[in-house]
C-alpha positions, -999 to +999 in steps of 0.1 A: +095-145+685+095-182+694+101-186+733+064-186+738+054-207+710+059-245+709+090-258+700+082-272+665+067-240+652+101-231+638+102-266+621+071-264+605+074-226+599+107-233+581+087-265+559+061-246+553+085-219+536+102-239+513+069-261+500+055-230+493+092-212+478+088-243+457+053-239+444+051-203+438+081-207+419+066-231+397+033-213+398+053-179+381+066-191+352+042-222+349+021-204+319+052-185+305+066-217+299+037-232+283+033-198+261+069-200+249+077-208+213+112-217+215+116-236+250+081-238+257+048-250+239+038-220+217+003-221+241-018-196+227-036-176+259-069-192+261-047-229+266-025-224+290-045-202+309-073-236+310-046-256+316-036-232+343-068-232+355-076-269+357-046-274+376-050-252+402-084-264+408-072-302+417-043-286+433-068-271+462-095-304+455-074-336+470-067-316+503-097-327+512-087-363+506-054-363+517-063-348+551-088-377+559-062-403+547-039-387+571-066-381+597-077-423+597-047-441+581-011-430+571-011-401+604+006-362+597+042-373+594+042-398+570+014-379+552+035-351+551+067-364+536+051-388+513+034-356+498+065-332+495+084-357+478+063-365+453+058-324+450+092-324+448+098-350+419+068-338+401+090-298+402+126-314+392+106-332+357+079-305+349+109-293+328+111-322+303+100-311+273+074-336+272+034-335+275+029-365+285+061-353+314+045-324+318+012-340+328+030-366+348+044-337+366+011-315+369+001-351+386+027-353+410+019-318+422-015-324+426-021-358+442+015-346+470-002-313+476-032-335+488-008-351+515+013-321+528-006-289+519-039-298+549-019-320+576+009-299+582-012-270+590-036-292+607-002-308+632+005-271+639-030-272+652-027-295+673+001-280+694-022-251+697-046-271+713-027-281+746-039-255+772-006-237+779-002-225+744-044-222+730-044-181+736-016-180+713-031-196+687-041-168+666-002-156+669+014-188+658-011-191+630+001-156+618+038-163+624+029-194+600+014-175+578+043-149+576+063-182+563+037-189+534+046-150+521+083-151+529+086-182+503+062-168+480+083-137+481+115-151+475+112-175+450+106-160+419+140-139+418+156-175+422+130-182+392+141-151+369+179-163+376+181-193+371+157-189+339+182-166+323+212-182+332+200-218+320+166-222+311+132-231+320+141-269+332+168-256+357+140-230+373+116-259+380+145-276+393+147-252+420+116-255+429+122-290+434+154-288+451+133-261+477+103-285+478+131-310+495+146-292+519+109-285+533+109-323+535+145-324+553+138-294+577+104-313+584+123-344+597+147-325+617+122-312+638+108-349+644+122-352+685+096-319+688+063-336+674+057-365+701+026-380+695+008-352+673+016-369+645-002-398+648-037-408+629-069-400+655-086-433+636-122-434+626-142-413+653-174-418+665-201-400+638-171-397+610-181-407+577-169-440+567-145-438+538-158-462+518-189-440+518-169-408+510-154-431+481-189-444+471-212-416+471-185-381+463-153-397+447-163-421+426-196-405+407-173-374+408-145-393+389-180-413+364-195-378+355-161-361+350-152-390+323-192-378+308-181-343+306-152-353+289-172-372+267-206-355+260-197-331+233-220-296+224-224-282+192-194-271+168-189-237+156-160-218+145-154-203+177-161-240+197-142-259+169-139-291+195-176-291+202-167-285+241-199-273+262-184-249+285-150-238+267-127-273+265-129-304+277-112-306+308-136-280+320-171-298+306-150-327+329-142-306+361-174-290+361-198-321+356-173-340+381-185-314+408-218-322+405-222-355+426-196-336+453-217-304+450-250-322+457-235-343+484-227-316+502-262-300+497-269-329+510-252-326+541-278-302+548-312-315+542-300-343+565-286-323+592-304-325+632-326-293+635-298-274+656-272-284+631-293-269+599-287-229+600-248-232+610-239-256+579-267-237+556-245-204+567-212-221+558-227-235+523-236-198+514-205-185+525-188-213+504-209-203+475-201-172+478-162-169+482-161-191+450-163-153+431-134-140+451-112-168+439-120-171+405-104-130+404-078-134+426-060-162+413-057-144+376-025-134+394-008-164+375-024-161+341-044-128+329-024-106+356+014-123+345+004-120+312-007-081+316+028-079+334+051-097+303+031-078+276+015-044+291+042-034+314+069-013+309+097-036+325+125-014+311+152-007+342+179+022+335+208+034+356+211+024+389+180+000+385+193-021+360+230-024+375+218-039+401+192-060+383+218-074+364+237-082+390+209-103+403+209-119+372+171-109+372+170-086+340+165-101+301+188-086+272+170-075+243+185-057+211+162-038+191+166-053+156+143-076+134+147-110+135+131-141+128+103-138+155+066-154+160+035-137+145+014-125+170-017-099+161-023-062+171-037-075+204-013-100+209-027-134+200-002-155+190-010-167+149-009-206+140-014-219+110-018-259+112-009-261+147+021-247+141+032-208+151+042-187+124+072-166+119+083-136+103+111-111+104+103-086+129+113-068+162+109-084+193+073-088+207+084-066+236+085-036+212+059-038+201+041-018+222+068+009+228+057+041+229+076+054+199+100+082+216+111+056+245+118+031+211+162+022+213+184+032+185+182+004+160+209-023+172+207-011+201+199-032+235+181-022+264+173-046+303+142-060+314+128-071+346+121-108+339+083-112+340+079-138+363+089-112+395+058-095+391+043-127+408+062-118+442+041-080+446+009-100+465+032-119+488+054-087+495+020-067+501+013-095+526+040-094+543+036-062+549+000-052+554-002-085+580+006-063+607-014-038+599-048-055+593-044-076+627-036-039+643-061-027+628-088-054+642-067-055+676-077-015+679-114-025+670-117-046+695-106-029+723-133-010+719-155-035+714-166-029+674-148-050+661-174-066+629-182-101+626-167-128+608-192-126+581-191-092+580-152-090+576-155-115+548-185-090+534-159-061+534-132-082+518-152-088+488-162-047+483-124-048+487-112-070+459-139-057+438-124-020+439-089-036+434-100-047+397-111-008+393-072-003+392-069-022+363-096-010+344-074+019+347-046+015+339-062-003+299-076+033+295-043+048+304-025+024+283-048+029+256-062-007+255-027-020+250-014+002+223+014+014+248+030+002+278+016+013+311+039+018+346+046-014+369+025+009+396-008-005+385+000-044+391+013-029+424-014-008+433-040-034+422-025-060+443-019-041+473-058-031+471-068-071+467-044-081+494-062-064+517-093-082+507-074-115+509-063-106+544-102-097+553-116-124+540-087-155+532-080-164+572-116-157+577-129-185+560-110-206+577-118-196+611-157-192+605-154-231+591-140-244+628-166-225+645-197-232+628-188-270+615-209-295+632-180-316+652-186-346+638-184-336+602-159-306+607-133-326+582-159-329+552-168-288+561-130-280+554-128-299+521-162-276+515-141-249+521-115-262+497-139-274+471-151-234+472-111-227+460-110-251+437-140-239+418-127-207+419-096-216+406-111-232+378-135-205+367-106-186+371-088-199+343-121-200+327-120-159+325-086-159+318-089-180+288-116-157+275-088-129+276-080-130+244-116-126+229-122-090+240-109-063+220-112-037+245-089-051+275-110-029+299-138-053+294-127-080+310-118-066+335-156-057+340-168-084+338-146-096+370-155-063+390-192-079+381-192-108+396-171-096+428-197-068+429-221-093+425-210-115+457-204-086+476-239-074+473-249-113+483-226-114+512-239-085+526-275-093+520-267-127+543-248-112+571-278-101+590-286-140+585-249-152+592-247-130+625-278-147+636-265-180+637-233-171+649-246-155+682-263-184+688-235-203+690-219-179+711-193-170+684-182-140+667 
């Protein structure tokens, strides 16, 4: 697999695999930890989802700045090592039960990811710019992408085992250890990197960094503070009088205003020959925001579905294997002091403190009566965070099939254009949400738990949409961007992802407000269907722009 590729590829592959191991282990348990009544912070679904949305939004916002700093000042090697160490330390302290420590940890991960994530991908691309490897660039990125998903797949099994054996803090620490291993592997490959890790410096036509600070970062910061401070109208459902649901969401929305305005100005200030390509990219950025809004529900609303609405009981051989691998929680069917939840699984608080009652463990609330165990008997359930391995598992299985499918179409000269692939990716993603609508009806709106196969099916369908859309998005940015603002336009892709991630948190925070959970998924379906129709409406014009540039 490696012999026809740069000698650096195995080291970058393994570095990224371990980095994603740490990141997705942390993401898999993040909201579960925030909501844990005994060892977490007893957050409601709204509070946890809002914090999660803000977190992953900022994680995808910082790569823009981290990439520019590496390009012009630090170089790729220093940036990757600095970013990796910051993320590792962040994971190590994330499980310390203290809100200030939690926020400190999140900040380290957000900033560290900004230095690590874009630069290891850029470094890989530097090797494939050499003439001898140019024709293997797509294959090299496919191998690299597989490393991401191998790490994302295996991490949740470690996270589950360590949480069960020791607790949340040790599980988060495992993410930190994984990150440090990734940095070590990267450093071991130094002799193969040559001059590819060196900074490029400021190139002709690049926007000066001080202008980026003055016209993007500083206004964004000022607007963010204004968004945090400005209040809307207080009501029974909006006690803190936030405008968009929470202070953090207000701050994020306001902070995005100058950035969105800046990207709009790129179009109006562009040369005549660059206007159409920039306009095409801005259209795609706007549309894919809605894809990420729904896709990123995997760590919030769908994680909650796997926890409370999915039948996780293991019996027979499956239970024996799960127990030996320390992947099962043991639940006893007897009454004890537990947190009070209403019929819709909303945690009940009084003066900010969780109300306790004597009842059976929450898991048994919606187990079918005929499936309830005998009094004081035990059952074994697989750990809820394991559902986070379904999506990367599908990516590993489906990537070769999707690549082979497009290769087959290409050989018959019927391969669709990149914008068309993105449009179909949105359509397929919309169809995945209908699987969850059906799951809600099968479970009688949460009255009974449903099979995990509903989650498996949902993730299977949306993964196909992801493979049609995500790699294509990065590809079209590199193809259409004017050379002097390629970094800025790649930053636009990350900005769209960031806004989508925050919108995902906003959507997930609305979960508790829907008595009928099918309506929650219908909203998501409507958003994706709207994005699909909009993209298909743009396809003809986008294809024209691609053709003018001599690309597909």
